[in-house]
C-alpha positions as CSV (number, residue, x, y, z in Angstrom):
1,X,25.9,-29.2,-4.7
2,X,28.6,-29.3,-2.1
3,X,31.1,-27.0,-3.8
4,X,33.8,-25.3,-1.9
5,X,34.8,-21.8,-3.0
6,X,38.5,-21.2,-2.9
7,X,39.7,-17.8,-1.8
8,X,41.9,-16.1,-4.3
9,X,45.6,-16.4,-3.5
10,X,47.3,-13.3,-2.3
11,X,49.5,-12.5,-5.2
12,X,52.1,-9.7,-4.8
13,X,54.4,-8.1,-7.3
14,X,58.0,-8.7,-6.5
15,X,59.4,-5.3,-7.2
16,X,63.0,-6.4,-6.8
17,X,62.7,-8.8,-9.7
18,X,60.8,-6.3,-11.8
19,X,63.4,-3.6,-11.4
20,X,66.2,-6.1,-12.0
21,X,64.7,-7.3,-15.3
22,X,63.8,-3.8,-16.4
23,X,67.3,-2.5,-15.6
24,X,68.9,-5.3,-17.6
25,X,66.4,-4.8,-20.4
26,X,67.3,-1.1,-20.7
27,X,71.0,-1.8,-20.8
28,X,70.7,-4.6,-23.3
29,X,68.2,-2.7,-25.5
30,X,70.6,0.3,-25.7
31,X,73.3,-2.1,-27.0
32,X,70.9,-4.0,-29.4
33,X,69.3,-1.0,-30.9
34,X,72.6,0.9,-31.2
35,X,74.1,-2.0,-33.0
36,X,71.0,-2.2,-35.2
37,X,71.3,1.4,-36.4
38,X,75.0,1.3,-36.7
39,X,74.9,-2.0,-38.6
40,X,72.3,-0.8,-41.0
41,X,74.3,2.3,-41.7
42,X,77.5,0.3,-42.1
43,X,76.1,-2.4,-44.4
44,X,74.2,0.1,-46.6
45,X,77.4,2.1,-46.9
46,X,79.4,-1.0,-47.7
47,X,77.1,-2.2,-50.4
48,X,76.3,1.3,-51.7
49,X,72.5,1.1,-51.1
50,X,72.0,4.9,-50.6
51,X,69.9,6.6,-48.0
52,X,66.8,4.5,-48.5
53,X,68.9,1.3,-48.1
54,X,70.2,2.7,-44.8
55,X,66.7,3.2,-43.6
56,X,65.5,-0.2,-44.8
57,X,68.3,-2.0,-43.1
58,X,67.9,-0.1,-39.9
59,X,64.2,-0.9,-39.9
60,X,64.9,-4.6,-40.5
61,X,67.6,-4.7,-37.8
62,X,65.3,-2.7,-35.4
63,X,62.6,-5.3,-35.8
64,X,65.1,-8.1,-35.2
65,X,66.2,-6.2,-32.1
66,X,62.6,-6.0,-30.9
67,X,62.3,-9.8,-31.3
68,X,65.5,-10.3,-29.3
69,X,64.3,-8.0,-26.5
70,X,60.9,-9.7,-26.3
71,X,62.5,-13.1,-26.0
72,X,64.9,-11.7,-23.4
73,X,62.1,-10.3,-21.2
74,X,60.2,-13.6,-21.5
75,X,63.2,-15.7,-20.5
76,X,64.1,-13.3,-17.7
77,X,60.6,-13.4,-16.3
78,X,60.8,-17.2,-16.1
79,X,64.0,-16.9,-14.0
80,X,62.9,-13.8,-12.0
81,X,59.1,-14.1,-11.6
82,X,57.3,-10.8,-11.4
83,X,54.5,-12.1,-9.2
84,X,54.7,-14.2,-6.0
85,X,52.1,-16.1,-4.3
């Protein structure tokens, strides 16, 4: 019956870390997705897969790029925490 209620900790968003990670993510995503679309076009052209092959490879590489970006953001958030407190 003698329970103590702990006050919630004052958690604040560290905007410096958030902007750092988002800026890096924008730069890296431009490179990753540019390489995905160019790579899909180049490989489909090399193997003669036609227009549908280009689109299929670009979608596959785009999804792989999304996985890379999600893992980058998770890793960056561990190093540069978004919330303090």
